[in-house]
N, C-alpha and C positions, 0 to 999 in steps of 0.2 A: 542883495539877499534873496535866496530862493523862496518863493511864495508857495505854500502848500496848495492853495487853490489853483495856481497855474500848473502845478504838477498833476493834479487830478485831471485837469483839462487835457494835458499832454497824454496822460495814460489812456484816457477815454478815446482820444483820436488815433491811437496806435494799438488796435486790438490784437495784433499778431506779435506784439513785443512783450515777452513775459516781464513781470515786475515782482520782485521779492522784497518784502519789508520785514524787519525784525522788531518785535516788542521786547525790549531789553530792560530787565529790572528785577525786583525781588517779589515778595508775596503779593504785593498789590498788582502785579502783572501776571504771575504764574496761574495757569489753569490747573486746579487740583480740587480735592474734595471740599476744601473750604469755600468753594463757590456755591455750595449747596445745590448742585445740579442745575444751576442757572448760568446764563452768559455772564462773563465779567467784561470789563470795559474793552479788552482786546477783541473779544468776540463781536461786540456791538460794532466796532470799527471795521473788523474784517468782513462781516456780513454786508455792511454798507458799501465797502469798496467793491465787493464782488457783484452786488446787485446794481449799483449805480454807475460803476466804472467799467467792470467787465471781469470775466473769469480768468483773465490773464494776470490779475493782481492777487497776491496772497500775502497775508500778514501772519508771520510765523511767531508763535509765542515761545520766547526763550527767557521767561521769568523763572527765578529760583528763590524759594522761600529762604529768608535769612540773609540774603546777599547784601553786601555793602559795595561802595564804589571800588574798594580793593578787589572784591570778588569779581566784579564785572571786568576789570582789567585782566585778571588771571584767566578767564575763560573766553576771551575775545576770539582766539583762533578757532576753538571748537564750536562755539555757539553763534558766532556772527560771520567771520570770514568764510567759513566752510560753505555757507549758503550763497555766497556772491550776491548779497543784496544791494539794492540801490539806496536803501534808507534803513536807519535804525532809530527807533523811538526810545530814548533813555529816560526812565523814571526811577530815580534812586534818591535816597537820603534818610529814610525812616530808620533803618538799622544803623546808619552812620551816626545819627543823633543818639540812638539808644545805646550804642557801644562807646560813646564818649569821643568819637573822632573830632578833631579840631576843625573849625571852618577852613583854615588854611590848607590842611591836608585834603579835605573834601574838594576844595577848589582845584588844587593841583591834580587830583585824580580825575575830576570831571574834564579839565582841560586836556589831560593826556588821552582820555577816552575819545574825545572829539577829534583831536589831531591824528590819532592812530586810525580812526575810521576814515577821515578825509584823505589820508595817505593811500587808502585802498579804494578811493573814489566812492565811498559810502557817505551819504548825507546824514549826519547826526541831527536828530530833532530832539531837543530837550523838552520834557514835559514835567512841570512841577507836580509835586504831590498835592492832593487835597489837604485841607486843614484837619489835623487830628483832633480828637477830643482832649484838649490840653488838661482839663480837669481830671482826666483819668490816666494821664501819662506820668512816668517818673520824672524826677527833677532834671534829668539829663536833657529833656526835651525843651528846656529853655533856649537851647541853641537852634532849634528847628527853624524859626523864622529867618535866621541869618543864612541857613542853607538854601532856603527858597530864594532869597535875594541873590545868592551866588549862582543858582540856576539861571536867573534872569541876566545877570552880568555876563556870564560865560556865553550865553546865547547871543547877546548883543555884541560882545567883543569878537566872537568867531563869525558873526554875521550868518547865523543859522536860525532856522525856525524855532519858535517857542510856543508850546501849548501850555498856557498858564492856568491850570486848574485851581490853584490856590487863590487866585484873584477872585473867583466866584464862590468858592466854598467858605473862605474865611469870614466874609461879611455876614453870611447866614449863621455861622457859628456864634458870632458876636451878638447878632440882633434877635435870632430865633433859636436859642439853644435847645429847647425842647423838640421843636420840629427837626432841627439839624440831627439830633441823635437818632432819628428814625432811619437815617441813611447808613448807620454803622452796625457792624456785627460786634465790635469791641472798640477800644479806644483808638486803635490805629488802622483797622481794616473795615472797608466798606462792605455792606451786605448787598444782595442783588439789586435793591432799589438804588443804593448809592452808586453801584457799578453802572447801572443804566444811565443815571444822570451824568456820570463821568464820561461814559462812552458817547452820549449824545453831544456833549460839549466838544469832545475831540472830533466827532463827525462834522460838526459845524466849522471847526477850524480848517478842515479839509475842503470846505465848500460844497458839501453834499447835503441832500435833503435829509431830514430827520428819519431815523429808522422806523419801520413798522413796529408798533408797540404790541406786546402780548396782551390779549383781552383781560386776563386776570390781574395784570399790573398797570393797565393803561391809566386808570384814574389816579393811582398813587404817583406814577411818574409825572403826569401832567401837573398834579398839585405840587410836587417837589420842585419841578422846574419853575413853576409860577412863583413859589415862595422864594427861591433863590434869586430869580429875576427881580423880585421886589426889593432885594437887598443890594444887588449889583447887576446892572443890565447885562444879560447874557449875549453871546454872539447871536446875530439874527439867523434864523433858519432860512433856507431857500426852498422853493417849491419844486424846482426841476433843474436839470443840468442842460 
């Protein structure tokens, strides 16, 4: 299985080789006005890649609000293949649950996405959603945990990297619900603080040092990470590459 940390080391050692990555998903990925003028998780990762790895690496945001796994299959040619990327980070499932897609259909779509990318020599990286505020979500979201498990299963079966955000978010939702809600804009979408936490977790999966924190959010981010870590041990940060 390809290791994300090994990839970052390879990219850092080849500064003249351009690297294009795609962030592929729905509103949890898309950069738009709902980010409230702040970085979302994609920006946190992209900044870290360019600061700690090099300017030859670019993470292109191809998230579209409202998308399902069906939608991702439909726009592969336009929004992924056309950039000739080496990697695509797939974060999908919220709208699939909300529209009543069956787990079997979701799994088939996710497997097809991964196989079609690999046919084009694009490494798919599956990223699980964070845990939504189930108490604020419609009844259809009872299926959501099974979609998370499908993400994990497909990554294991395809022997591709998994960034398991749900592993860290869900225990905090269960143990510290009041603090957990401070990460959210609504029941399904993270606010800038939640996006910072998600971005930092992804950065650690890539084996990079934690990002530089904005002074006006630094204490909030540090507190949120500490609370989450108290519920489920987070990936360890590194100090240098």
